[in-house]
C-alpha positions as CSV (number, residue, x, y, z in Angstrom):
1,M,17.4,11.9,-16.9
2,S,14.3,11.8,-19.0
3,K,15.2,13.0,-22.5
4,R,11.6,14.1,-23.0
5,L,11.9,16.5,-20.0
6,R,15.3,17.7,-21.0
7,D,14.2,18.5,-24.5
8,L,11.0,20.2,-23.3
9,F,12.8,22.6,-20.9
10,R,15.4,23.4,-23.5
11,E,12.8,24.1,-26.2
12,S,10.6,26.2,-23.8
13,H,13.7,28.3,-22.8
14,E,14.5,28.9,-26.5
15,Q,10.9,30.0,-27.1
16,G,11.0,32.3,-24.0
17,R,7.9,30.7,-22.4
18,A,7.3,29.0,-19.1
19,L,5.9,25.5,-18.9
20,F,2.6,24.5,-17.3
21,A,2.4,21.4,-15.1
22,P,-0.9,20.4,-13.6
23,Y,-1.3,17.8,-10.9
24,L,-3.9,14.9,-11.1
25,T,-4.4,12.2,-8.5
26,G,-4.4,8.8,-10.1
27,G,-7.8,7.1,-9.8
28,Y,-9.6,10.3,-8.9
29,P,-12.5,10.7,-9.2
30,S,-12.6,7.1,-10.5
31,P,-10.2,4.8,-12.3
32,A,-12.3,4.9,-15.5
33,E,-12.0,8.7,-15.7
34,T,-8.3,8.9,-15.0
35,V,-6.9,8.5,-18.6
36,P,-9.5,10.7,-20.2
37,L,-8.6,13.4,-17.7
38,M,-4.9,13.0,-18.4
39,L,-5.6,13.5,-22.1
40,A,-7.8,16.5,-21.4
41,L,-5.0,18.1,-19.5
42,E,-2.7,17.8,-22.5
43,A,-5.4,18.9,-24.9
44,G,-5.9,22.1,-22.8
45,G,-2.2,23.0,-22.9
46,A,-0.4,21.0,-20.2
47,D,3.3,20.6,-20.9
48,V,4.0,18.2,-18.1
49,I,1.7,16.1,-15.9
50,E,2.3,15.5,-12.3
51,F,0.6,12.2,-11.6
52,G,-0.2,11.7,-7.9
53,V,0.1,8.2,-6.4
54,P,-2.7,7.8,-3.9
55,F,-1.5,7.5,-0.3
56,T,-3.2,7.3,3.1
57,D,-1.2,10.0,4.7
58,P,-0.3,12.8,2.2
59,L,1.3,15.1,4.8
60,A,2.4,17.8,2.4
61,D,-1.1,18.2,0.9
62,G,-4.0,20.4,1.9
63,A,-7.6,19.3,2.3
64,T,-8.5,19.2,-1.4
65,I,-5.7,16.8,-2.5
66,Q,-6.0,14.9,0.7
67,H,-9.7,14.2,-0.2
68,A,-8.7,13.1,-3.7
69,N,-6.2,10.7,-2.2
70,Q,-8.7,9.3,0.2
71,V,-11.3,8.7,-2.6
72,A,-8.7,6.9,-4.7
73,V,-7.5,4.9,-1.7
74,E,-11.1,3.9,-0.9
75,Q,-11.3,2.6,-4.5
76,S,-8.1,0.5,-3.9
77,V,-6.1,2.3,-6.5
78,T,-2.5,1.1,-6.3
79,F,0.9,2.3,-7.5
80,E,0.9,-0.4,-10.1
81,Q,-2.5,0.7,-11.3
82,C,-1.2,4.2,-11.6
83,I,1.6,3.0,-13.8
84,G,-1.0,1.2,-15.9
85,F,-2.9,4.5,-16.3
86,V,0.3,6.0,-17.8
87,R,0.8,3.1,-20.1
88,T,-2.8,3.3,-21.3
89,A,-2.5,7.1,-21.8
90,R,0.6,6.7,-23.9
91,A,-1.2,4.1,-26.0
92,R,-4.0,6.6,-26.5
93,G,-1.5,9.3,-27.7
94,L,-0.4,11.2,-24.6
95,K,2.9,13.0,-25.5
96,A,3.6,15.1,-22.4
97,P,6.2,14.0,-19.8
98,V,4.6,12.4,-16.8
99,L,6.2,12.6,-13.3
100,F,4.9,10.4,-10.5
101,M,4.4,12.6,-7.5
102,G,3.8,11.3,-4.0
103,Y,5.4,9.6,-1.0
104,Y,8.1,7.0,-0.5
105,N,6.0,4.3,1.2
106,P,4.3,3.1,-2.1
107,V,7.8,3.0,-3.7
108,L,9.2,1.0,-0.8
109,A,6.2,-1.4,-0.9
110,L,6.6,-2.0,-4.7
111,G,10.4,-2.1,-4.5
112,E,12.7,0.7,-5.8
113,E,14.2,-1.2,-8.7
114,R,10.8,-2.6,-9.8
115,T,9.2,0.8,-9.4
116,A,11.7,2.4,-11.7
117,A,11.6,-0.5,-14.2
118,L,7.8,-0.5,-14.4
119,A,7.6,3.3,-14.7
120,K,10.1,3.4,-17.5
121,D,8.3,0.6,-19.4
122,A,5.0,2.4,-19.1
123,G,6.4,5.6,-20.5
124,A,6.8,7.7,-17.3
125,D,9.6,10.3,-17.0
126,G,10.5,10.4,-13.3
127,F,9.5,11.0,-9.7
128,I,8.8,13.7,-7.2
129,I,8.9,12.0,-3.8
130,V,8.0,14.5,-1.2
131,D,9.3,12.7,1.9
132,L,12.5,11.2,0.4
133,P,15.6,13.4,1.2
134,P,18.7,12.9,-0.9
135,E,20.6,11.4,2.0
136,E,18.0,8.5,2.1
137,A,17.6,8.2,-1.6
138,T,20.9,6.7,-2.7
139,S,19.5,3.4,-4.0
140,F,16.4,4.9,-5.5
141,L,18.5,7.5,-7.3
142,A,20.6,4.7,-8.7
143,A,17.5,3.0,-10.0
144,C,16.3,6.2,-11.6
145,R,19.7,6.7,-13.3
146,K,19.7,3.2,-14.5
147,Y,16.3,3.7,-16.3
148,D,16.9,7.3,-17.4
149,L,14.3,8.6,-15.1
150,S,14.4,12.0,-13.5
151,F,14.4,12.6,-9.7
152,V,13.0,16.0,-8.7
153,P,13.8,17.4,-5.2
154,L,11.7,20.0,-3.5
155,V,13.1,23.3,-2.2
156,A,11.3,25.4,0.3
157,P,11.7,29.1,1.3
158,T,13.3,27.9,4.6
159,T,15.9,25.8,2.7
160,S,19.4,27.1,3.3
161,D,21.8,28.0,0.5
162,A,24.0,25.1,1.4
163,R,21.1,22.7,1.3
164,I,20.0,24.0,-2.1
165,V,23.4,23.1,-3.5
166,K,23.0,19.5,-2.2
167,L,19.5,19.2,-3.6
168,A,20.6,20.6,-7.0
169,A,23.4,18.0,-7.1
170,V,21.0,15.1,-7.2
171,A,18.5,16.8,-9.5
172,D,18.8,16.4,-13.3
173,A,15.7,18.0,-14.8
174,F,14.5,20.8,-12.6
175,L,14.0,21.9,-9.0
176,Y,10.5,22.0,-7.5
177,C,10.3,25.3,-5.6
178,V,7.6,25.3,-2.9
179,S,6.2,28.9,-2.9
180,V,5.1,28.8,0.8
181,T,6.0,27.1,4.0
182,G,2.9,25.0,4.4
183,V,0.7,22.5,2.5
184,T,-0.8,22.5,-1.0
185,G,-4.0,24.5,-1.5
186,E,-5.5,27.4,-3.4
187,R,-4.5,30.9,-2.1
188,A,-5.7,34.4,-3.0
189,S,-2.3,35.7,-3.9
190,L,1.3,34.6,-4.4
191,P,3.7,35.3,-1.6
192,A,5.5,38.7,-2.0
193,E,8.8,37.0,-1.2
194,L,8.6,34.6,-4.1
195,P,10.9,36.6,-6.5
196,E,13.5,36.9,-3.8
197,F,13.3,33.2,-3.0
198,L,13.7,32.2,-6.6
199,A,16.6,34.6,-7.1
200,R,18.3,33.0,-4.1
201,V,17.8,29.5,-5.6
202,R,19.2,30.7,-9.0
203,K,22.4,31.8,-7.3
204,Q,23.0,28.1,-6.3
205,T,22.1,26.3,-9.6
206,N,21.5,26.6,-13.3
207,L,18.7,24.1,-13.3
208,P,15.2,25.2,-14.4
209,L,12.9,26.1,-11.5
210,A,9.3,25.1,-11.3
211,V,7.0,26.7,-8.7
212,G,4.1,25.0,-7.0
213,F,1.8,25.3,-3.9
214,G,-0.8,28.0,-3.9
215,I,-1.0,28.6,-7.6
216,S,-4.6,28.5,-8.9
217,T,-5.4,31.2,-11.5
218,R,-4.4,32.5,-14.9
219,E,-2.9,35.5,-13.2
220,H,-0.8,33.3,-10.8
221,V,0.5,31.3,-13.8
222,A,1.4,34.4,-15.7
223,A,3.2,35.9,-12.7
224,V,5.1,32.7,-12.0
225,G,6.0,32.3,-15.7
226,A,7.7,35.7,-15.6
227,I,10.2,34.6,-12.9
228,A,10.3,30.8,-13.2
229,D,10.6,28.1,-15.8
230,A,7.3,26.3,-15.0
231,A,4.1,26.8,-13.0
232,I,2.4,24.0,-11.2
233,I,-1.3,23.8,-10.3
234,G,-2.8,21.0,-8.1
235,S,-5.7,21.8,-5.9
236,A,-7.5,24.0,-8.5
237,I,-7.3,21.1,-10.9
238,I,-9.0,18.8,-8.4
239,A,-11.6,21.5,-7.6
240,T,-12.4,21.9,-11.3
241,I,-13.1,18.2,-11.5
242,D,-15.3,18.3,-8.4
243,A,-17.3,21.2,-9.7
244,A,-18.1,19.5,-13.0
245,G,-20.9,17.1,-13.8
246,S,-20.0,13.4,-14.1
247,N,-20.6,13.5,-17.9
248,D,-18.4,16.5,-18.7
249,R,-15.4,16.5,-16.3
250,A,-12.9,16.0,-19.1
251,Q,-14.3,18.9,-21.1
252,R,-14.4,21.2,-18.1
253,L,-10.9,20.3,-17.2
254,R,-9.6,21.0,-20.7
255,E,-11.4,24.4,-20.6
256,F,-9.9,25.3,-17.3
257,V,-6.4,24.5,-18.5
258,E,-7.0,26.4,-21.7
259,D,-8.0,29.4,-19.6
260,V,-5.0,29.4,-17.2
261,T,-2.5,28.8,-19.9
262,G,-4.1,31.3,-22.3
263,R,-3.8,28.8,-25.1
């Protein structure tokens, strides 16, 4: 397990505050802008960065993040290049934990052991692999454990209590709770069933809970922070980048994060 993640969740719990974890697609909108955007996220108040590995078929993502993936893929951004972005960001002072988020195919293509080794060497903290269930993750979990990297499973509102127990058993930092049954994307309001869903998950595990999918505003972040340990924003981050001019994307992104975190 990533010590950086463990310490961060412990400290935030002691402080009585929820963490903020924005998502950014590696290589979007261009490779040259990726590291400055990562640094802008942290400067604005990001506690953890979910760093998307571009993939041709991001099945869990809505149109906004699908588009970001497509643009990065068209620029031939690879998993190894994403690992390089993290290494460069660390060299430039990035302190926040970084979790690679994406799909199993790029991990398989690079090799599970090599993926974990390179990620550790670059300064990453773990993985969220959307389409890799624990039953199929034995060897990759072993690689993550070997290099002290966290593996973060996803829990959906449709996940049974028994399944939650199994997912929690392979997690070591937190569980990613998907707020809705659907794909990523901005939504007007949080689901009314979210508190009940999180309460059900908490009955099965003592792990911290992070909530993602459909969170896009300061009000959403505050509402999630009142019932969970971390709030995740993805599509609204990409939309903020899209709405900014080419010369001020990092500044606009920092301002957006400052606004949603209230920092």
